[in-house]
Kinemage of the C-alpha trace (Angstrom):
@kinemage 1
@onewidth
@group {chain A} dominant
@subgroup {mainchain}
@vectorlist {calphas} color= white
{ca met a 1} P 0.084 0.030 0.005
{ca ala a 2} L 1.391 3.333 -1.087
{ca ala a 3} L 1.812 6.198 1.538
{ca pro a 4} L -0.527 9.154 1.196
{ca ser a 5} L 0.973 12.092 -0.089
{ca ala a 6} L 1.204 15.437 1.642
{ca thr a 7} L -1.650 16.872 -0.214
{ca gln a 8} L -3.820 13.980 0.799
{ca cys a 9} L -3.176 14.091 4.491
{ca cys a 10} L -2.887 17.826 5.411
{ca ala a 11} L -3.894 21.375 3.851
{ca pro a 12} L -0.987 23.502 2.604
{ca ile a 13} L -0.244 26.538 4.729
{ca ala a 14} L -0.555 28.868 1.914
{ca arg a 15} L -2.612 29.165 -1.365
{ca glu a 16} L 0.300 30.056 -3.473
{ca pro a 17} L 4.088 31.132 -2.945
{ca leu a 18} L 4.682 34.755 -1.839
{ca gly a 19} L 5.689 37.288 -4.751
{ca glu a 20} L 8.846 39.431 -4.160
{ca ala a 21} L 6.774 42.663 -2.935
{ca asp a 22} L 4.696 40.529 -0.610
{ca ala a 23} L 7.597 38.924 0.827
{ca ala a 24} L 9.397 42.271 1.463
{ca glu a 25} L 6.451 43.674 2.966
{ca leu a 26} L 5.824 40.730 5.388
{ca ala a 27} L 9.585 40.722 6.237
{ca thr a 28} L 9.399 44.226 7.396
{ca leu a 29} L 6.520 43.256 9.787
{ca leu a 30} L 8.260 40.009 11.008
{ca lys a 31} L 11.369 42.133 11.642
{ca ala a 32} L 9.418 44.414 13.703
{ca val a 33} L 7.908 41.741 16.023
{ca ala a 34} L 11.158 39.853 16.032
{ca asp a 35} L 12.360 41.580 19.162
{ca pro a 36} L 10.819 40.279 22.454
{ca val a 37} L 10.137 43.932 23.901
{ca arg a 38} L 8.295 44.929 20.608
{ca leu a 39} L 6.486 41.635 20.638
{ca arg a 40} L 5.482 42.144 24.360
{ca leu a 41} L 4.451 45.774 23.539
{ca leu a 42} L 2.230 44.694 20.729
{ca ser a 43} L 0.579 42.012 22.878
{ca met a 44} L 0.009 44.595 25.598
{ca ile a 45} L -1.475 47.333 23.179
{ca gly a 46} L -3.720 44.627 21.694
{ca ser a 47} L -5.022 43.223 24.903
{ca his a 48} L -5.463 46.520 26.728
{ca pro a 49} L -9.287 47.213 27.753
{ca gly a 50} L -10.672 49.489 25.171
{ca gly a 51} L -8.394 48.621 22.449
{ca glu a 52} L -5.663 51.374 23.092
{ca ala a 53} L -2.957 51.862 25.618
{ca cys a 54} L -1.439 55.156 26.940
{ca val a 55} L 2.311 55.095 26.819
{ca cys a 56} L 2.215 55.599 30.614
{ca asp a 57} L 0.556 52.150 30.834
{ca leu a 58} L 3.381 50.535 29.036
{ca thr a 59} L 6.740 51.952 30.257
{ca gly a 60} L 6.496 50.677 33.859
{ca thr a 61} L 6.300 47.118 32.687
{ca phe a 62} L 9.923 47.144 31.431
{ca asp a 63} L 13.364 47.735 32.993
{ca leu a 64} L 14.133 50.087 30.134
{ca thr a 65} L 14.361 53.773 29.816
{ca ala a 66} L 11.478 55.806 28.206
{ca pro a 67} L 13.610 56.665 24.983
{ca thr a 68} L 14.256 53.016 24.457
{ca ile a 69} L 10.430 52.118 24.710
{ca ser a 70} L 9.786 55.205 22.400
{ca his a 71} L 12.268 53.645 19.945
{ca his a 72} L 10.584 50.300 20.024
{ca leu a 73} L 7.090 51.890 19.534
{ca lys a 74} L 8.481 53.868 16.647
{ca val a 75} L 9.479 50.606 14.964
{ca leu a 76} L 6.231 49.038 15.503
{ca arg a 77} L 4.509 52.315 14.022
{ca thr a 78} L 6.854 52.479 11.184
{ca ala a 79} L 6.108 48.890 10.261
{ca gly a 80} L 2.441 49.811 10.270
{ca leu a 81} L 1.376 47.402 13.166
{ca ile a 82} L 0.425 50.084 15.565
{ca asp a 83} L -0.676 53.775 15.185
{ca cys a 84} L -1.008 56.449 17.854
{ca glu a 85} L -2.346 59.731 18.685
{ca arg a 86} L -1.262 62.521 21.033
{ca arg a 87} L -3.717 63.679 23.732
{ca gly a 88} L -2.313 66.301 25.900
{ca thr a 89} L 0.823 65.270 27.487
{ca trp a 90} L 0.250 61.380 26.685
{ca val a 91} L 0.507 59.324 23.391
{ca tyr a 92} L -2.108 56.671 22.994
{ca tyr a 93} L -1.334 53.557 20.828
{ca trp a 94} L -3.698 50.934 19.334
{ca val a 95} L -3.127 47.938 17.047
{ca val a 96} L -3.778 48.191 13.221
{ca pro a 97} L -5.926 45.099 12.893
{ca ala a 98} L -5.444 44.633 9.123
{ca ala a 99} L -1.401 44.545 9.628
{ca val a 100} L -1.666 41.985 12.434
{ca ala a 101} L -4.097 39.880 10.627
{ca arg a 102} L -1.681 39.847 7.625
{ca leu a 103} L 0.871 38.432 9.763
{ca gly a 104} L -1.592 35.743 11.299
{ca ala a 105} L -2.815 34.766 7.868
{ca leu a 106} L 0.800 33.912 6.937
{ca phe a 107} L 0.994 31.122 9.513
{ca thr a 108} L -2.640 30.131 9.470
{ca pro a 109} L -3.139 26.742 7.627
{ca leu a 110} L -5.873 26.872 5.169
{ca ala a 111} L -9.083 24.873 5.935
{ca gln a 112} L -9.427 23.583 2.430
{ca pro a 113} L -6.469 22.162 0.221
{ca ala a 114} L -5.329 24.548 -2.675
{ca asp a 115} L -6.660 23.768 -6.117
{ca val a 116} L -4.230 21.584 -7.824
């Protein structure tokens, strides 16, 4: 009896290979979250009540200076994973759902096998 092929036993992880432009864009997002501090910041912002977090809610969690936290937030913002707005003295951050979903979709196996 022949062993089942990979397409018979499990769904592929992507419908088609990434193009050059998509790969470059996704690499930017992946680089932004490849740092443990930035990954934690993104998680903290995304799980904060009300969907946004004041920078004052984020800085006390880390044993880092405020300028270092600001740098990490800027990297996430430049990558398009978060956005922000200044309100008086404080800056409030929120996750950009489409960008985070794009990362998630990269690693979410398809429910149906790709057409062959």
